[in-house]
N, C-alpha and C positions, 0 to 999 in steps of 0.2 A: 381510568387514569393511566397515564403513560408511565414508563420506567425505562431505565437504561438496560440495554442488553450487552452482554460480553460474548464475542465470538472468538474462539481459539484459533490461532493460525500457526503456520510453520515459518513465519517471517522472522528472521533472527538478525539480519544485518541492517542497521540503521541507515547507512548510506544508500544501499540498494532500495530500501523501502521508500526513502525520500525521492530518489530519482524515479522510481516507479510511479509514485503519486504525481509528480511533475509530468511524466510521460502521458499520464491520463488527464492532464489539464488542471490539476489541483496545485495550490500553493500552500504546502503545509507549514505551520508555525512550529518552530522547534522550542524545546524546553518545556517545563511543567506548565500546562495550560488547563484552564477549565473547559470542559466540553458541555455545552448548553443542551438542555432538554426541555421537557414540558414545564410550563409555568415558571421558568427561571431556574429549574433545578440544575445542578451541575455535578460533574464528577472529574477528577483530575486525570490527565493523560500526559504522556511524554511528547507526543506529536499531536497536532490537531489541524483539521481542515475545517475552517469556519463556514458555516452556511448562513444564509439569510434567515432572520427571525428564528434562531436556534437550529436544531437539527444538525449539529456539528458531528463531524466524524473524528474519533480520537483513536490513538494507538498508545497503549501503555505496556511497559515491560513486565513480564511475569517471571519472577525468579524460579518459580515452581516448574514451569515448562520450558524456560530458557528462550522464550520467543515473545513477540509482540502479540497482544490481544486487540481486536477491534472493539471499541466501546461507542455505542451511539444509542439514541432513543429512536427505535424503529418506527414508532407512530409518527415521528417527525421526519422520516426519511424523504428527502426531496431530490434525490439523484434520478436521472432519466431511466436508469435500469434498477432492477431489484438488487438487494444487498448480496444475494448469492452470486449473481452475474458480476457485480462490482468486484467482489473478492476473487472471482475466477480470472477476471481481466487483470487485477492488481497482482495476483500471484504469477500470471504469465509474464508481466512486465518485470516483476521482481526477479524471476528466474533468468530473464534475458540480461538484466543488468548485472546479476551475480556472475553469470557466465562470461560476459564481456569483461568484467573486472578481473576474474581469475584468468582468462585467456591472455589478457594484456599483462598481467603479473608474470606470466610464464613466457612472455616474449612473442605471443601470437598477435596477428593483425587480422581484422575482419576483411576478407576479400570479397565476400558476397553475403548479402542479407535480403531475404525476401519473405513476404507474408502471403500465404495461400488464401483462397476464397473461404476456406473453413476457419480462418483465423490463426492457423499454426504458423509458427515462424521458423525459417530454415537459415541456419548460419553456416558459413564455410570460413574457417580461419586458417591462416598459413603462418609458417615460421621459417625464415631462411637462416641456415646455419653456416 
């Protein structure tokens, strides 16, 4: 029998999380949403990426950790990559989005952005005074 798994993350900024999910080609639904699992079981989440025939990916806020937790039925995981790799890619895009937002707030502009063959991202930001 399948069940929901909860994975702790360090994702704290909702806007950066939503943008990161979109960067990865997902369209997250905002607001309290049921995340579907095995045989119609559900659990509530604050953001959800709906999958076909269940296997949704949800994120819910944890007051205890002050961050979002990923919640999903791992037996119904239908992503093209394992959940660990998905979280690694999501965390990288989240970090990029967070840095871009903070840089912009401080008056910086991206002058160069490149991605290396190993997947790492290099940013060059500038600010004219």
